[in-house]
C-alpha positions as CSV (number, residue, x, y, z in Angstrom):
1,X,97.5,-5.0,109.4
2,X,101.0,-3.8,110.5
3,X,102.3,-0.2,110.4
4,X,104.6,0.1,107.3
5,X,104.1,-3.0,105.8
6,X,100.9,-4.7,104.2
7,X,100.1,-7.7,105.0
8,X,96.7,-7.9,103.3
9,X,95.0,-5.8,100.9
10,X,92.2,-3.3,103.2
11,X,88.5,-3.2,102.0
12,X,88.7,0.0,100.4
13,X,86.1,3.0,101.0
14,X,83.4,3.1,99.0
15,X,84.1,6.8,97.9
16,X,87.6,9.0,98.5
17,X,87.1,12.4,99.3
18,X,89.6,15.1,98.2
19,X,90.1,15.3,94.2
20,X,87.3,17.2,92.8
21,X,87.7,15.3,89.2
22,X,88.7,11.9,87.7
23,X,91.6,10.1,89.6
24,X,94.1,8.9,86.7
25,X,96.9,7.4,88.4
26,X,97.6,5.7,92.0
27,X,100.7,4.6,93.4
28,X,101.4,2.7,97.0
29,X,104.5,4.1,98.8
30,X,107.7,1.7,99.0
31,X,106.7,1.3,102.5
32,X,102.8,0.6,102.3
33,X,102.2,3.4,104.3
34,X,100.8,5.9,101.9
35,X,98.9,5.8,98.7
36,X,99.5,8.9,96.1
37,X,96.8,9.8,93.5
38,X,97.0,11.9,90.2
39,X,93.9,13.7,88.9
40,X,92.2,15.6,86.4
41,X,91.8,18.6,88.9
42,X,95.8,19.0,88.2
43,X,96.6,17.8,91.7
44,X,98.4,14.9,93.6
45,X,96.9,13.9,96.9
46,X,98.8,11.4,99.2
47,X,96.6,9.2,101.3
48,X,97.2,7.3,104.5
49,X,96.9,3.5,103.7
50,X,95.4,2.4,106.8
51,X,92.8,5.2,107.5
52,X,92.5,6.5,104.0
53,X,92.6,10.0,105.1
54,X,94.0,12.5,103.0
55,X,97.6,13.4,104.4
56,X,98.6,17.4,104.2
57,X,97.4,19.5,101.5
58,X,97.1,18.8,97.6
59,X,100.4,18.9,95.7
60,X,99.9,21.7,93.1
61,X,101.9,23.0,90.6
62,X,100.7,21.1,87.2
63,X,98.7,23.3,84.5
64,X,97.2,20.0,83.1
65,X,95.6,16.6,84.0
66,X,98.0,14.7,86.4
67,X,98.4,11.3,84.5
68,X,101.2,9.5,86.2
69,X,102.8,9.5,89.6
70,X,105.6,7.5,91.6
71,X,107.5,7.1,94.3
72,X,111.5,7.1,94.3
73,X,112.7,3.5,95.6
74,X,113.4,4.9,99.0
75,X,110.1,6.5,99.3
76,X,111.5,10.3,99.8
77,X,110.3,11.9,96.6
78,X,107.2,11.7,94.2
79,X,107.5,12.0,90.6
80,X,104.5,13.1,88.5
81,X,103.8,13.4,84.7
82,X,101.2,15.6,83.4
83,X,99.3,16.7,80.0
84,X,101.3,20.4,80.4
85,X,104.1,18.2,79.0
86,X,106.2,18.5,82.4
87,X,107.6,16.3,84.8
88,X,107.8,17.4,88.5
89,X,109.6,16.2,91.4
90,X,108.2,16.5,95.1
91,X,109.3,16.1,98.6
92,X,107.3,13.1,100.0
93,X,107.0,14.3,103.5
94,X,106.5,17.9,103.0
95,X,104.9,18.0,99.7
96,X,107.1,20.7,98.2
97,X,108.2,20.8,94.7
98,X,111.9,19.9,94.3
99,X,113.7,22.2,91.6
100,X,112.0,23.6,88.5
101,X,109.8,21.5,86.5
102,X,111.1,19.1,83.6
103,X,110.4,20.2,80.6
104,X,111.0,19.2,77.0
105,X,108.4,16.6,75.8
106,X,106.5,18.0,72.9
107,X,103.3,16.0,73.2
108,X,100.9,15.3,76.0
109,X,101.1,11.7,75.7
110,X,104.6,11.5,76.0
111,X,104.4,12.0,79.9
112,X,101.6,9.4,80.5
113,X,103.6,6.7,81.9
114,X,106.5,6.5,84.7
115,X,107.8,3.3,85.9
116,X,109.3,3.0,89.5
């Protein structure tokens, strides 16, 4: 495997340690160097795609299960949808929230799917 581009799918670890509840969604970064996951523990985690180690602290802010995650095409931002009926935008490098949560959905299932 070369850095930044996946040549082949690596073997997955038997257990990823980081989330405290079920993982609902997963997404590769556009450059293939990171994996992002969203969970019932209301957190988002970024993982190194080569070492499987957690990168930084969990991204927290949702008050409900995280049901969808996606990277922006340039890999600079993450977007997440939650059962709290909000969508959040995150700086992928620092893990900080960008602006306020996007609100307006009236049903939790409205934010299940984000296409990149």
